[in-house]
RODRENSE-393161 format. One record per residue (C-alpha): residue in one letter; chain; x, y, z. Coordinates in pm, 1 decimal. Layout:
BEGIN
{bator: a selo: A x: X y: Y z: Z} .
...
This chain:
BEGIN
{bator: m selo: A x: -4166.0 y: -489.0 z: -3513.5} .
{bator: k selo: A x: -3847.9 y: -382.3 z: -3337.3} .
{bator: k selo: A x: -3612.6 y: -638.2 z: -3200.6} .
{bator: i selo: A x: -3524.2 y: -516.3 z: -2850.3} .
{bator: v selo: A x: -3191.7 y: -694.3 z: -2800.7} .
{bator: s selo: A x: -2998.5 y: -820.7 z: -3101.3} .
{bator: n selo: A x: -2822.3 y: -1148.5 z: -3124.0} .
{bator: k selo: A x: -2493.6 y: -955.4 z: -3146.3} .
{bator: t selo: A x: -2560.0 y: -823.2 z: -2796.5} .
{bator: y selo: A x: -2623.7 y: -1172.5 z: -2667.1} .
{bator: r selo: A x: -2298.8 y: -1296.3 z: -2819.2} .
{bator: r selo: A x: -2104.9 y: -1014.2 z: -2650.6} .
{bator: f selo: A x: -2269.0 y: -1098.2 z: -2318.1} .
{bator: a selo: A x: -2183.4 y: -1465.5 z: -2362.9} .
{bator: l selo: A x: -1819.6 y: -1380.3 z: -2455.3} .
{bator: v selo: A x: -1754.8 y: -1144.2 z: -2161.6} .
{bator: g selo: A x: -1966.4 y: -1342.7 z: -1918.8} .
{bator: g selo: A x: -1790.1 y: -1665.3 z: -2023.9} .
{bator: l selo: A x: -1445.6 y: -1513.0 z: -1971.8} .
{bator: i selo: A x: -1511.2 y: -1463.1 z: -1597.7} .
{bator: p selo: A x: -1558.7 y: -1834.0 z: -1514.8} .
{bator: l selo: A x: -1276.7 y: -1918.2 z: -1760.9} .
{bator: l selo: A x: -1049.9 y: -1693.2 z: -1567.0} .
{bator: l selo: A x: -1147.3 y: -1867.1 z: -1245.0} .
{bator: i selo: A x: -1076.4 y: -2209.5 z: -1393.1} .
{bator: l selo: A x: -740.6 y: -2097.8 z: -1535.5} .
{bator: n selo: A x: -648.6 y: -1955.6 z: -1200.1} .
{bator: i selo: A x: -715.5 y: -2293.8 z: -1033.7} .
{bator: y selo: A x: -522.0 y: -2498.2 z: -1288.1} .
{bator: y selo: A x: -230.2 y: -2267.6 z: -1369.3} .
{bator: g selo: A x: -209.7 y: -2060.5 z: -1051.6} .
{bator: l selo: A x: -199.0 y: -1712.8 z: -1197.4} .
{bator: p selo: A x: -37.2 y: -1450.2 z: -973.8} .
{bator: d selo: A x: -292.7 y: -1296.7 z: -741.8} .
{bator: i selo: A x: -248.8 y: -941.3 z: -868.9} .
{bator: v selo: A x: -306.1 y: -1050.1 z: -1232.9} .
{bator: f selo: A x: -611.0 y: -1254.8 z: -1133.5} .
{bator: v selo: A x: -766.6 y: -969.2 z: -932.7} .
{bator: v selo: A x: -703.4 y: -707.1 z: -1195.6} .
{bator: l selo: A x: -846.9 y: -920.5 z: -1477.6} .
{bator: f selo: A x: -1146.7 y: -1024.7 z: -1268.0} .
{bator: i selo: A x: -1232.7 y: -664.2 z: -1178.4} .
{bator: f selo: A x: -1178.7 y: -546.4 z: -1533.5} .
{bator: l selo: A x: -1403.9 y: -820.9 z: -1682.9} .
{bator: s selo: A x: -1672.2 y: -758.8 z: -1413.5} .
{bator: l selo: A x: -1674.3 y: -387.5 z: -1483.4} .
{bator: i selo: A x: -1705.2 y: -449.3 z: -1858.4} .
{bator: f selo: A x: -1987.5 y: -699.2 z: -1811.1} .
{bator: g selo: A x: -2167.4 y: -471.5 z: -1564.9} .
{bator: s selo: A x: -2145.8 y: -167.6 z: -1793.3} .
{bator: m selo: A x: -2276.0 y: -370.7 z: -2089.6} .
{bator: a selo: A x: -2566.3 y: -498.2 z: -1881.3} .
{bator: l selo: A x: -2648.1 y: -150.1 z: -1762.7} .
{bator: w selo: A x: -2635.5 y: -5.6 z: -2113.2} .
{bator: v selo: A x: -2870.0 y: -270.3 z: -2248.9} .
{bator: y selo: A x: -3106.7 y: -232.9 z: -1952.2} .
{bator: a selo: A x: -3113.7 y: 150.9 z: -1991.7} .
{bator: n selo: A x: -3179.8 y: 130.6 z: -2364.9} .
{bator: r selo: A x: -3415.4 y: -167.9 z: -2377.1} .
{bator: h selo: A x: -3716.9 y: 33.7 z: -2494.6} .
{bator: a selo: A x: -3530.1 y: 276.4 z: -2724.2} .
{bator: d selo: A x: -3641.0 y: 262.9 z: -3089.9} .
{bator: g selo: A x: -3457.6 y: 561.9 z: -3238.4} .
{bator: s selo: A x: -3743.0 y: 812.1 z: -3222.0} .
{bator: e selo: A x: -3649.1 y: 957.0 z: -2885.1} .
{bator: w selo: A x: -3674.6 y: 1334.3 z: -2849.5} .
{bator: w selo: A x: -3298.0 y: 1372.7 z: -2777.4} .
{bator: q selo: A x: -3198.7 y: 1205.2 z: -3108.6} .
{bator: d selo: A x: -3221.5 y: 1522.7 z: -3310.9} .
{bator: d selo: A x: -3072.8 y: 1505.4 z: -3662.0} .
{bator: s selo: A x: -2989.6 y: 1876.6 z: -3670.0} .
{bator: a selo: A x: -2735.8 y: 2041.1 z: -3448.2} .
{bator: s selo: A x: -2966.8 y: 2330.6 z: -3366.9} .
{bator: g selo: A x: -3192.4 y: 2130.0 z: -3135.3} .
{bator: w selo: A x: -3507.1 y: 2267.3 z: -3299.2} .
{bator: r selo: A x: -3765.7 y: 1994.5 z: -3358.2} .
{bator: g selo: A x: -4033.3 y: 2211.6 z: -3515.8} .
{bator: y selo: A x: -4293.8 y: 2181.9 z: -3247.6} .
């Protein structure tokens, strides 16, 4: 049986998702310049959103999709 989302993916989500609140806390305690805070917050949010979209789009993929052709010709034989 295929495992849909691996533990490695969950660790990446936890890492990137945990950096966003950490950035908020560091901004409160250390008072990062506003431009640095905004740029880092937008960057981390875009990375987290793209990871979530990628996992959501490929949640049922098992490697046997028609577009995963092993030969460069595109001919599947049927």
